[in-house]
N, CA, C and O atoms as a DFTB+ gen file, in Angstrom:
316 C
 N C O
     1  1     154.485      52.025      54.278
     2  2     154.159      53.325      53.660
     3  2     154.980      53.411      52.398
     4  3     156.136      52.989      52.374
     5  1     154.412      53.937      51.381
     6  2     155.110      54.174      50.087
     7  2     155.086      55.641      49.774
     8  3     154.023      56.261      49.748
     9  1     156.291      56.224      49.528
    10  2     156.299      57.615      49.189
    11  2     157.219      57.806      47.998
    12  3     158.326      57.267      47.986
    13  1     156.806      58.528      47.039
    14  2     157.591      58.779      45.859
    15  2     157.239      60.076      45.239
    16  3     156.148      60.607      45.449
    17  1     158.139      60.587      44.487
    18  2     157.923      61.843      43.689
    19  2     157.794      61.459      42.209
    20  3     158.515      60.609      41.687
    21  1     156.815      62.147      41.554
    22  2     156.634      61.918      40.104
    23  2     156.608      63.225      39.442
    24  3     156.319      64.247      40.064
    25  1     156.916      63.219      38.144
    26  2     156.775      64.457      37.274
    27  2     155.899      64.020      36.146
    28  3     156.371      63.401      35.193
    29  1     154.569      64.345      36.236
    30  2     153.640      63.895      35.199
    31  2     153.922      64.547      33.877
    32  3     154.275      65.724      33.807
    33  1     153.764      63.783      32.840
    34  2     153.917      64.326      31.493
    35  2     152.642      64.716      30.783
    36  3     152.630      65.307      29.703
    37  1     151.541      64.337      31.475
    38  2     150.225      64.699      31.002
    39  2     149.312      64.856      32.230
    40  3     149.774      64.744      33.365
    41  1     148.021      65.114      32.001
    42  2     147.168      65.405      33.110
    43  2     146.672      64.120      33.864
    44  3     146.211      64.227      35.000
    45  1     146.763      62.954      33.259
    46  2     146.311      61.699      33.943
    47  2     147.514      60.965      34.563
    48  3     148.600      60.866      33.991
    49  1     147.237      60.462      35.771
    50  2     148.186      59.688      36.503
    51  2     147.492      58.475      36.968
    52  3     146.372      58.573      37.471
    53  1     148.096      57.307      36.831
    54  2     147.528      56.040      37.275
    55  2     148.399      55.457      38.309
    56  3     149.624      55.523      38.203
    57  1     147.796      54.868      39.339
    58  2     148.582      54.218      40.429
    59  2     148.163      52.753      40.548
    60  3     147.012      52.413      40.274
    61  1     149.053      51.919      40.938
    62  2     148.747      50.506      41.220
    63  2     149.039      50.346      42.754
    64  3     150.090      50.732      43.266
    65  1     148.079      49.778      43.400
    66  2     148.087      49.584      44.839
    67  2     148.754      48.202      45.154
    68  3     148.354      47.185      44.588
    69  1     149.756      48.179      46.046
    70  2     150.349      46.921      46.396
    71  2     149.329      45.937      47.076
    72  3     148.415      46.389      47.765
    73  1     149.482      44.679      46.892
    74  2     148.549      43.750      47.367
    75  2     148.150      43.866      48.829
    76  3     146.990      43.678      49.198
    77  1     149.219      44.203      49.710
    78  2     148.890      44.296      51.106
    79  2     148.158      45.499      51.467
    80  3     147.769      45.607      52.629
    81  1     147.907      46.469      50.571
    82  2     147.139      47.647      50.815
    83  2     145.622      47.497      50.407
    84  3     144.783      48.324      50.764
    85  1     145.311      46.372      49.623
    86  2     143.968      46.177      49.202
    87  2     143.056      45.962      50.425
    88  3     143.395      45.232      51.357
    89  1     141.945      46.592      50.387
    90  2     140.987      46.521      51.523
    91  2     141.256      47.473      52.625
    92  3     140.425      47.570      53.528
    93  1     142.370      48.209      52.640
    94  2     142.681      49.179      53.664
    95  2     142.391      50.623      53.209
    96  3     142.417      50.933      52.018
    97  1     142.137      51.425      54.119
    98  2     142.010      52.885      53.823
    99  2     143.360      53.396      53.524
   100  3     144.278      53.106      54.291
   101  1     143.578      54.144      52.459
   102  2     144.820      54.708      52.147
   103  2     144.524      56.219      51.883
   104  3     143.409      56.585      51.511
   105  1     145.525      57.052      52.081
   106  2     145.455      58.474      51.767
   107  2     146.389      58.803      50.667
   108  3     147.564      58.436      50.680
   109  1     145.827      59.536      49.662
   110  2     146.654      59.908      48.465
   111  2     146.676      61.413      48.544
   112  3     145.617      62.039      48.604
   113  1     147.841      62.010      48.546
   114  2     148.025      63.412      48.556
   115  2     148.620      63.878      47.222
   116  3     149.470      63.185      46.663
   117  1     148.215      64.978      46.724
   118  2     148.747      65.510      45.506
   119  2     149.013      67.027      45.665
   120  3     148.096      67.836      45.807
   121  1     150.279      67.352      45.633
   122  2     150.608      68.758      45.718
   123  2     152.010      68.987      45.010
   124  3     152.855      68.096      44.933
   125  1     152.163      70.176      44.537
   126  2     153.475      70.518      43.805
   127  2     154.448      70.849      44.891
   128  3     154.174      71.645      45.789
   129  1     155.662      70.182      44.786
   130  2     156.682      70.319      45.740
   131  2     157.134      71.820      45.921
   132  3     157.535      72.256      47.000
   133  1     157.035      72.555      44.795
   134  2     157.505      73.923      44.932
   135  2     156.418      74.772      45.656
   136  3     156.677      75.948      45.910
   137  1     155.222      74.240      45.997
   138  2     154.217      74.915      46.739
   139  2     154.412      74.776      48.282
   140  3     153.798      75.486      49.078
   141  1     155.274      73.849      48.639
   142  2     155.498      73.650      50.073
   143  2     156.214      74.776      50.712
   144  3     157.289      75.149      50.240
   145  1     155.677      75.366      51.790
   146  2     156.295      76.397      52.427
   147  2     157.265      75.888      53.445
   148  3     156.871      75.389      54.499
   149  1     158.554      76.012      53.135
   150  2     159.550      75.434      54.010
   151  2     159.691      76.255      55.317
   152  3     159.687      77.486      55.321
   153  1     159.805      75.550      56.333
   154  2     160.063      76.171      57.654
   155  2     161.445      76.594      57.821
   156  3     162.348      75.787      57.597
   157  1     161.707      77.837      58.209
   158  2     163.078      78.297      58.381
   159  2     163.322      78.237      59.936
   160  3     162.379      78.214      60.727
   161  1     164.578      78.214      60.310
   162  2     164.948      78.196      61.696
   163  2     164.351      79.381      62.454
   164  3     163.941      79.220      63.603
   165  1     164.290      80.582      61.834
   166  2     163.754      81.694      62.430
   167  2     162.245      81.625      62.666
   168  3     161.702      82.390      63.463
   169  1     161.585      80.724      61.984
   170  2     160.148      80.560      62.122
   171  2     159.832      79.596      63.344
   172  3     158.691      79.524      63.800
   173  1     160.789      78.929      63.804
   174  2     160.527      77.961      64.950
   175  2     160.163      78.736      66.245
   176  3     160.721      79.783      66.573
   177  1     159.243      78.168      66.904
   178  2     158.704      78.836      68.115
   179  2     159.314      78.084      69.352
   180  3     159.537      76.874      69.340
   181  1     159.549      78.864      70.364
   182  2     159.974      78.253      71.625
   183  2     158.842      78.392      72.602
   184  3     157.931      79.186      72.367
   185  1     158.860      77.655      73.688
   186  2     157.723      77.679      74.586
   187  2     157.577      79.058      75.198
   188  3     156.459      79.444      75.537
   189  1     158.634      79.809      75.354
   190  2     158.503      81.148      75.862
   191  2     157.783      82.077      74.971
   192  3     157.327      83.120      75.439
   193  1     157.641      81.772      73.680
   194  2     156.902      82.594      72.720
   195  2     155.391      82.552      72.999
   196  3     154.647      83.430      72.560
   197  1     154.952      81.528      73.728
   198  2     153.510      81.359      73.959
   199  2     153.110      81.781      75.339
   200  3     151.974      81.574      75.765
   201  1     154.070      82.390      76.055
   202  2     153.646      82.881      77.429
   203  2     152.422      83.757      77.456
   204  3     151.496      83.506      78.228
   205  1     152.397      84.785      76.624
   206  2     151.227      85.722      76.683
   207  2     149.956      84.998      76.062
   208  3     148.831      85.316      76.447
   209  1     150.134      84.101      75.174
   210  2     148.957      83.422      74.621
   211  2     148.312      82.457      75.635
   212  3     147.107      82.209      75.586
   213  1     149.104      81.938      76.518
   214  2     148.573      81.050      77.551
   215  2     147.973      81.724      78.742
   216  3     147.271      81.095      79.533
   217  1     148.250      83.050      78.888
   218  2     147.762      83.826      79.991
   219  2     148.182      83.194      81.306
   220  3     147.334      82.966      82.168
   221  1     149.473      82.903      81.488
   222  2     149.965      82.219      82.758
   223  2     150.421      83.344      83.733
   224  3     150.872      84.425      83.353
   225  1     150.265      82.993      84.959
   226  2     150.888      83.865      85.993
   227  2     152.352      83.532      86.051
   228  3     152.780      82.538      85.465
   229  1     153.117      84.317      86.725
   230  2     154.562      84.060      86.811
   231  2     154.844      82.635      87.364
   232  3     155.716      81.922      86.868
   233  1     154.060      82.246      88.424
   234  2     154.235      80.994      89.036
   235  2     153.866      79.786      88.044
   236  3     154.566      78.777      87.962
   237  1     152.762      79.980      87.343
   238  2     152.315      79.007      86.357
   239  2     153.422      78.831      85.236
   240  3     153.738      77.740      84.761
   241  1     153.951      80.012      84.889
   242  2     154.936      80.032      83.752
   243  2     156.196      79.252      84.232
   244  3     156.738      78.454      83.468
   245  1     156.650      79.465      85.438
   246  2     157.885      78.765      85.985
   247  2     157.554      77.292      86.075
   248  3     158.407      76.480      85.717
   249  1     156.345      76.872      86.539
   250  2     155.945      75.473      86.569
   251  2     155.955      74.868      85.162
   252  3     156.421      73.747      84.956
   253  1     155.457      75.597      84.247
   254  2     155.412      75.106      82.848
   255  2     156.808      74.897      82.355
   256  3     157.111      73.853      81.778
   257  1     157.645      75.835      82.561
   258  2     159.077      75.701      82.181
   259  2     159.786      74.498      82.744
   260  3     160.543      73.804      82.065
   261  1     159.502      74.272      84.058
   262  2     160.075      73.077      84.717
   263  2     159.539      71.802      84.097
   264  3     160.269      70.833      83.892
   265  1     158.287      71.822      83.814
   266  2     157.643      70.607      83.246
   267  2     158.245      70.330      81.844
   268  3     158.473      69.170      81.501
   269  1     158.489      71.317      81.078
   270  2     159.122      71.163      79.729
   271  2     160.514      70.562      79.902
   272  3     160.880      69.622      79.195
   273  1     161.326      71.128      80.883
   274  2     162.645      70.542      81.136
   275  2     162.619      69.083      81.475
   276  3     163.411      68.274      80.992
   277  1     161.626      68.770      82.366
   278  2     161.442      67.386      82.755
   279  2     161.161      66.481      81.610
   280  3     161.741      65.401      81.505
   281  1     160.277      66.902      80.744
   282  2     159.886      66.110      79.579
   283  2     161.063      65.868      78.640
   284  3     161.263      64.759      78.145
   285  1     161.861      66.959      78.398
   286  2     163.041      66.832      77.565
   287  2     164.072      65.884      78.175
   288  3     164.737      65.136      77.458
   289  1     164.200      65.919      79.516
   290  2     165.068      64.956      80.172
   291  2     164.682      63.561      80.001
   292  3     165.539      62.692      79.841
   293  1     163.326      63.281      80.029
   294  2     162.807      62.007      79.949
   295  2     163.085      61.431      78.514
   296  3     163.441      60.263      78.356
   297  1     162.901      62.320      77.469
   298  2     163.205      61.955      76.084
   299  2     164.656      61.698      75.930
   300  3     165.020      60.732      75.259
   301  1     165.526      62.499      76.507
   302  2     166.938      62.236      76.375
   303  2     167.333      60.975      77.092
   304  3     168.234      60.277      76.627
   305  1     166.728      60.658      78.160
   306  2     167.021      59.396      78.920
   307  2     166.562      58.124      78.182
   308  3     167.164      57.065      78.362
   309  1     165.484      58.216      77.339
   310  2     164.944      57.066      76.720
   311  2     165.737      56.709      75.469
   312  3     165.669      55.562      75.027
   313  1     166.476      57.626      74.885
   314  2     167.156      57.358      73.651
   315  2     168.391      56.569      73.808
   316  3     169.065      56.273      72.821
């Protein structure tokens, strides 16, 4: 993967593809960095924020929370 920032001085931009990318599908994205909406810590959601959206019973919610804890423990153990 190649990622870089450029500041164009005119409307035309030319790119050269590395040899090992020839014949492969590639994705080219173009956006202004100042347009990116940065996520703030207050915007982060917790699983408990989705309780009403999931329409879970109390028992289903507790099972879901236990499942999430198990998954986190598996990730912590693999690292």
